[in-house]
N, C-alpha and C positions, 0 to 999 in steps of 0.2 A: 979481719975480726971487728975492727972499729966500724967499718961500713955496715956490716950486718947488724951490729948492735944499734946503730942509729936508725936503720930501716925498721927494726922491730919496735923501737920507741915511737917512731912516726906512725906506724900502722896499728899501734895499741896492742901488740902481742906481748903480754906480760909473763907468759909461762917460760921459766928458765930452761925447761926441758926441750923446748923447740929451738933448733939451730937451723938458721937459713944457710943454704948452700950458695957458694960464690959462683953461680952459673948465670950467664946473661938471661935477661927476661925473654920469655917466649910469648908469641902473639898467636891467638887462635880466634877464628871467626865462628860464632855460634848464634843462630837465629838472627842473622843480619847485624850482630853486635860484636865488635872487636873486644876480646878479653886479653888482659895481661896475666901471665902465669909466673909465679915464684916457686922455687923449689925449696923444700925444707924437710927436716927429719925430727921425729919425736921419739926419744928413747930415755930410759932411766932404769934404775934397779928397783924392782917392786919389793915392798916390805912383806907382802903376804899374797897368797893365791886368791883371786876373786871367785874361784869356783868352789874350792874346798876349805879355804880359810887358813891353810897351813902357813906358819911364819917362815920367812926366808932367812934363817939364821946365818948359814955359812955362805950365802949367795950362790949355793950350788943346788938348792932344792928347786929353784925356778931358774930356768936358763932361757936365753934368747933363741928364738926360732923363726928367723926370717922377718919380713916386713909386709905390710899391707898399705897400698897407696889409697889415699882419700883426698878428694878435691874439695876444698873449703872456700866459700865465698867470703871475702874479707871486707872490702870497701871499694870506693871509686877514686881513681886518680886521673885528672884531666878528662873527666866525664867518661872514663872507661872503667868497667868493672875489673877488679883485681882478684885473681884466684890464687890460692895456695895449694900446690900439689904436695901434700904432706905424706911422708913415709912413716907410718905408725909401726912401732916395734911390736912383734908378736912374741908372746912368752909361752913356754911349755912348763907345766908343773910335773915333776917326776913322781909325785905322790898319787895324783889322780889321773895323770896322762891326758889332761885337757889343756887347751890353749885359750888365751885371752889377749886382748889388744890393749896397748897403752892408751890412756885417756888424758885429755887436756881440758882445762877450764875455758879454752878459747871457743869450744863448740860443745854442745850437749851430745850425749850418746845417741848414736844412730842418726845424727843430723849432719848436714853438709853446709848449713847456713850458720855463720858465726854469730856469737852473742853480740858482737859489735853491730852487725846489721840489724839484729832484733831490737837493740836499744835505740838505734837510729829510727827504725820504724815506729817505735812507741813515741819518740819525740816528734816525729812528723805528724802523727795522728792528733797531736795537740792543736795543730793549725787547721784553718778552714780550707780543706781540699779533699778531693775524693780519694777513697782507698785505692782505686785503680791508678790514679796519678802517683800515689806513693809507691806502688808496686813498679811502675814504669821508671821512676827516678832511681830506684835501688836495684833494678834488674832482678826482681823476684816475682813470684806468681801472686795473684789475688788471694789465693788460699793461704799463702804464708802470712800476708798482712792480716787476714781474718783470724788466724790462729794466734798471732801476737796480740791482736785486739782483745780476744777473749781471755788470754792468759794474764794480760796486764790489767784489764778492766775489772775482773772479778774481785781481786783483793782490795780495790779502792772503794767498794760499796760499804755502807754503814754496817757496823757490827751490833747495833741496837744497845749501845752502852751509854752514849753521851748525847745530850740535847742542850743547846745554848739557852740562855735566859730570854733571849729575844728572837723569835722566829719570824720569818717572812715566807709566805706560801703563795703559790700560784699554779696555774695549769698551762699546758701547751699541747698542741696538736702533734701526735706522734705517728703511729702507723695504723693502717686500716684494720688489721686483725685484732687490735685492742678494742675493748668494749667502748663504744662511743668515740673511738679514735682520739680520746683526750687522756693525757697522763698528768701526773702531779709531781711537782718538785718543791723543795724547801731549802732555805739557807739561813745562815746566821745573819740577822738584820744589822748587827754592829760591824763585824769584820768582813761581811759579804762572802763568806766561805760556803760553797755548796756542800750540803750534807748528803742528800740522797735523792734519787728519782724513783717514783712509785708508778707502776704500770697503769693503774686505774684510779681515777679521781673520785669515784662514787663513794658515798658516805660509809657504807658498810665495809668496803675494802680499806678505806683510810683508818677507820676505827680499829679494825683488826691489825693493821700494820703498826700503828702507834702503841697499841697495847703490848707489843713485844718489848718495848723499852721498860726499864725498871720504874717502879712507882716513884721513887725519889727523884729520878731524872725528869719524869713528866711533871711532877709537882713543882719542880724548880723553874719551870717556864713562866716568865712574868708577863710577856706581851706576845701577841700574834698579829702581825700585820697582814691584811688580806683585802680582797675586793668584796663586792656585795653578793657573792654567790652563797645562797642560803644554806645549803648542806654543810658548808664549812663551819657555820655557827654551832651545829650539833656536834661536829668533830671536836671542836675546841672545848665545848661544854663537857663532853664525856672523857676526853683524854687529858685535857689541861685545865682542871677545875679552878686553879688559882691564877690563871692567865687573863689579862685584859685584852679585849679585841680592839684593834685599831683599823679603821677603814681607811684605805689609802686615799689621800686627797686627790690624786689624779683621777681616780675612778669616780669620785663625787662630781668633780668638774666635768668629766666626760658625760655623765648622765645628764647634767644640766644643759650642756651644749647640744646634745642630741635632741633633747626635748625642744629647745629653742629652734634648732635647725629644722626639725620636722614640721613645726608650726609655720616657719618661714616658707617652706615648700608648699604647704597647704594654701597660704595666703597668695603665694605667687601663682598657683594654678587657678585660683578663683578670679584673679584679675587678668588672666592671660588673654581672654577675648575682649576685655574692656579697654585695656591700655597696654599696648605692646611695649611702649617705652618703660613704663613702670615694671613690667614683667622682666625686662632685660636688666633693670637696675637691681631687682631682688635676686635675680639669677647670678649675675656677675659679682655682686658685692657681698657674697655670703661670708667671706672671711672677715670683712669689716664689721658685719653684724655680730659675729661671734667674739670680736675683740673686746677686752675688758673696757667698760665705760670710762673708768678713771685713767686709762692709758690712751684715750683718743686725743688726737691733735686738734686743738681749736684755735691755734694762732697762725699756722702756715697756710696760706691760700695757694691752691694749685688748680690747674685746669684738668678737666676730666672729660672724655669724649661722651660720657653719658649725661653730662650736665652742661648747662649754658653758663658761661662766666666762671669766675674763680670761686672755689669751694674749699672748705676745710672738712676734715673727717667728721667733726661734730655736726656740721651742717648737713652732710650727706646722711648721717644716721637719723637726724631729726626729720628729714624728708621721708626716709623709708618708713619710719614709725608713724608718720602722719597718714600713711595709706590705710592703716587698719588699727582701730583703738585697742583691740585685744592683743595685737602684736606688740603695741607699746607696753601694755600691762605685763605681758609675759617677759618682755625684754627687761623691764624694771625688776621683776621678781627674781629672775635668773642672776642679774648683776648684783642685786642686794645679797643674795646667798653666796655668790662667789667672793664678794668683797668681805663679808663676815668671815668666810673660811680663810681668805688671804691674810686677814689680821688675827687669825686664831681666836676669834671672838665667838664662842659657842652661844652665849646668851643672846647676842644679836641674831645669830643664825636660827636659833630656836624661836625667837620672837617673830622673825619673818615667816617661818613655817606656820606658826599659829595664826598669823594674820591672813595667810593665804586661804584659810578655811572660809573666810567671809566672802570670797569671790568665786564666781563660776569660771573654771579654768578649762582649757581644751583637754581632751581625754589623755593624750600622751603626757602632757604637763602634770595633770592630776596624778597619773600613775607614778611619775617620777617623784612627786612630793610625798606620796604615800610610802614609797620605797625609802625615802630619807627619814620619814617618821619611824619606820620599822628599825632602822639602824642608827637611831639617835645616840645610843650609848657608845657605839664605835666611832661616830662622828665627833662626839665630845672628846674621846681619847685622842682622835686625830688632831684636835686643837691643842691638847695638852702636851703630846709627845712630838718629837721631830722625826721619828722613824717613818719610813715610806717604803714602797715597793719598787723604787727606782732601780735598785741593783738587780732584782729578780727579773724585771722587764728587760734589762740588758742581757741577762742570761737567755731569756726567751728569744731575743733578737739573734743571738749567736747560734742558738739551736736551729732557727729557721735558715740561717746561712749555711750551717753544716748540712742540713737536709737538701738545700738547694744545690750545694756543690756536688753532692752524690746523686742528684736527680731523684731524691726520695729514698726511703728505706722500707724494706719489707720485713726485716727482722728487728723486733723491739729490743732484744738483748744487745744487738750490735749498736743500735742508736744510743742506748743507755750507757754502754761501755765507752762510746765515743764522747759522750757528754762528761762522764766522770773523768776521763783522761784529760779532756780539755781544761778542766777546772781544778782537778785535785792531783794531777801528776806533775811533779817538779823534778828538775835535774838532780837535786840533792837527794832524792829518794831512790836513785838508782844504785844498785850494788854492782860494781864492775864484774864480780866473779860469777854472778848468776842473776837471772831475771826473777827476783823475789822482792816484793814490795810490802811494807807494813802500813797499817792504817793509823794515821796520826790521831784521828778521833778516838780510836780504841784506847790509845795511850792516855789521852786526856780523861777518858771516862774512868780509867784505872786510878 
């Protein structure tokens, strides 16, 4: 008796109506996999008939009427799947002359895969691995993993009740059948909690989505951190009228670096046939040219195969800028803007932009400057607040790894459920008796 009690505890069998039989383990080979088989019995005295509902007062209205054997998948021991061959009691109701089978919380009705396996599948789906690999590890089919994914992922979605005061929004490449193949996600900019994933990032769809939230919840949003994608400005204006737009500093620097790098390539191609040595210097030292000017090393002299004698990083940059006067001017403009942004000095940033109107700039650089003029208000807020899109970029990176582990996704709902499980499903949210999960955000909204 003690042995079977300990075995039940180790296997997670909490139903007191299940009794393990003291029969040696059996071994069976199925689909090239060795299975261990335990024997058990499920019996109890029912309180009422499941068919007609009559109450079993004298314990004679419903009698035992044989057993039915059901094989249940439990868990793995020593990398071998364990099966429970359970004899379920059959009952006969004398009032309606119908039979029904004893049930247990170990497994759902008409299922042979235990809830233990299903909870393990849900927890495995949090990690970066393919669903096929999860199925192989737990000796179940791919369809079983997909069913658990759909059942667990659906309750984790937002209930349109709660929005944080500080939002962080971005897009990611999802599946091909989605319009434009780009989807939208947003999270709490303070605690980095993922709120929801939206299928389409287009303006009309986003406005329609956010309008489902209560007016009080939308008006409580104070800031929205985003990149310089123009349709998002209309979404914020229509859905969050009291929110301040914050342009992510990383995207501002990225725009400036791309403009500088584009002009570097142009200058490099112009001198390609004139000076092969200078061409190689501009080609090989692109990272040095994009490095912040105030971070250049001007004290340590080192040898470089592209130069004769000892050189510092500052001396190399001076030589590269001497190859083209316009390159020097663009380099100075980009570094002045980056330095002002680094110091959160919007006045200096704005002054530098205004002074750039006096000079003729390359087309790509001028386009970048005009874009910065368009988003001046958001850039000013970026200098005032410390919020950024760093956390949501990390989410994007994990989504890419999830897609890569499964060699891409064809079903958007499966990818969305996988993302929500990865970020919103925790072990504390499991109910051992059933696979039902409640939304924390809905509770916060209440």
